Steps between C-alpha positions, in 0.01 A plus 500: 500500500783740586654442158169574328450820700859601429442445129179702498585793725872581500639787293812306402292237320434587136185290463357636824504851356373389162207292628375761745538785254323325213208410728484863615507625139188301411329608821588862418360467147183349646470785752552764234246356259230368734514778758682812379372494141156355572420727795684821409492520120324837538834640627647451153661165576546277195585134453589325176532122551849375418564242231709194585805662339450830683436324829822301461698821444326662800585208729864485389551873548319493834704219656842588358599763763400282798732224377783731613346557844688325782313625803538820698876545528520880505288814480475491121368142488241588767371800306524327162295198609201715596534704183514179297184366660287815513644708214678281243248214474196734467691723253595216264152349520337834417725544197378171351126550560477855361338457156628818332876448544694356208684173554832678438426764763394235750818304430739794533343637819479162672856402403640829629322469835595131525867586444484768771355260756758234416760768571333590831487136610876469451607809697733418789547143382625453149507877447641755743622831360516717814733424787392537860468869580624626835424867569686679781462683727158371592207679661449409869185296551364740765496780241264293286277448803490874568430579134217246487336649811533851353353399162214320673426803716494730197269260316257482793503878552423563134222241473340485842175649368480224235563209736215251547499141612269289287416133533619362166269200523168669585543861383641466150274768351618748761859392440481564124332837549764616749779366277374702205445808714847492659664424167328799338595731788863394497526515122748330268864557584429638847807476724299325772398228254870443434567505874240230554667281236847549650382399845298206368762352268830592667520643851234290673604156364868584556446581867248220556741230387773624733263535795360150452850363460607651830171416676411864559131424513380844612689669217358242259146583613573868438583418137175304466313802637681715244357286219150532647542879502595490131190291434280754681594750227543302177230238574691238299442137601862425416611754759277343765620144441869574433622519866334166577642346181850624585483364854349167394759456226784578741398229747403252227842527341668447836342154524695362204667738256631220278155349444347840428768591246501161329125444485350846490404457135316172562319631809371810320417335167326211676302740717394711201384193309291361786363837607406603145320176421314515831384857434394413147290208618319719756476825306118494489509607864507882518764512775724250321457690173619821671803318640570347158481844337764628743733201486459389138420822314699745712792278605568194287382624160526878536815532288332292230204728439712813551735368231203485266395855590847641429567310177157571353527870593840556339428276202209734423745773409529681832850648553761349730605717795877477444526491881328835540248324727776529764455838667872583504537424128189699409626792708802514269332417169137613547408235244239284675237438230187461717304732727442232767732250674608206285291242686184701434592575139558138393166394649316783324409658836321189628752427779854573613679210331843527662716207399842340542828618350462280190196703402526844660876546472536266204240470228319825581828689502649385170344178377727196476807726532354629827472145635868444421601830665308446825597134493869585528436778752318247716784252450743758642270547801501126571880489475526803729263348754719190529819703521398738778344232721779242504556528876134459596338172586278376221204445732510867598521614139188307403305703756668831412412470132142377544345850461715554190377173350138592574545829315686358201208265434261793456680823405790617288864464602562874512194554721625227734848650498415865555157507662473174692827484687719267295776758454506572873500128580811454285666794675409367846634152425819627342580789732373419850727363771310212656795319659354558846153400386559162338731205520743422221313338211521124460309490172636743243341651198821468303796275564 
C-alpha cells in the first residue's frame, strides 16, 4: 500500500504527476462546460468543443510544465505550482475553447506560455542565474516593528470613520455596500489604499512569522487584530481569512515540512477534484450553488473566463495599452487608450475584470510580445526571490509569501509589486537583521 501511495502522491514520481494532472484536466473541462458555460453564458463566456486532435494538443501542453515539477524546494517552485494550477491550466484551456482564434494564434500563444512555465519550474534546480544576495548593513528588526506600528496607526487615524465590523456569513449585502462605498471614498491610487496593501502583503506576515517562531503569542495576536482592522475598512473576505490562513499554514507546516513540500501538489489537486465533483452533484441546492459559484467560477476557473474576455476584446480591434495601464508609465507617456480602468474596459463596463500578469501585463499590454516581456520580468522576480531568501527556513518562506501568491492568482504582477506589498516584502527579507529573532536555517532555499 505504501508503494502505491508513494507512486500516486509523491512529486518525484513522474507518473504520479501525470495521472493526477490528466484527471484534473478532464474535471476542469467538465466544470468549465457544465457549470461555467452552462450557467454563466450570459457573461460572454464561450465554449467550442475540442476535436480529438485539439484535445491531444491541449493535454500535452497542459501536462508538460508539471513534468519538471519536483516538489516545493524553494520560493519559486512554491509560487510557480499555484500559478500552474490556477493560472496556467485555465489559460491554456481557454485558448483552445475560444472559437474565434485561429489555430496558428492558439499554437503560438500556448507554446510561448508553456515555454515560460517550463523555465519557471526549473529555477533554482537545473537553472540558477542569480547568486545568493547578501545586503549589508541590515535594518534592525525593532525598527521594522516601530515602522509597522506607525503605519498601522496612520491607517487607523485616516480611516476610523469608515471602519465597520460586518459578519461575512450573514451580512453579505451590507458588506458589499460598505466595500463599494469605502472604495469610492478612497478612490483609485489613494495612498491609504497602498498603505493597506503594504501592511497586508509585507509588514504583517513578516512580523507574524517571527513572532510565531519565537512564541511571542501576544505580539502574534496583535498582528491578527491588525488584519481585522484592515478588513473593517476594505471589507475583503481575503483580508478577513488571511491571518487565520497564515497561522494555520505555519503550524501545519511544522508538523512535517518534508511531506508538505513533496505532496502539496497531490493534496491540493486531489482536494479540488473531490470538492468540485461534490459541488457539481449538489448544485441544485441554492446554498451549494452559491458556494460552487465562489469556488468554481471565482477561484478554480476565473482565469479561464477572464482569458476569454481579454482575448476576445483585443481580437476585436481594441488597442493594446503598451503598459500605459500602469500608473507610473502613463504618468510619463499619457498614452492610456481608455477612459476607464483596464478591467472595466475589457468587460465593456459590465464588471471590473482584473486578471493575472499573463493577461493584464502580457496580452493586454502588447499581445504575444507582451506575454514574452512580462514572462521574463516575472522570471527575474522568481530568481530574485530565491536569491534574497537563502538564509531563511523554507517553512517560514511558505507563510511569508502566501499573501503574494493569493494576489498573483487574481491581479497583475505590477499591482502586486507596487500596491500589494511584494516590493516591501522583498526589501524586508533582504535587508532586515533577524539574527536575534530566528535560529539559523536548517532548510535552505538555495544550496
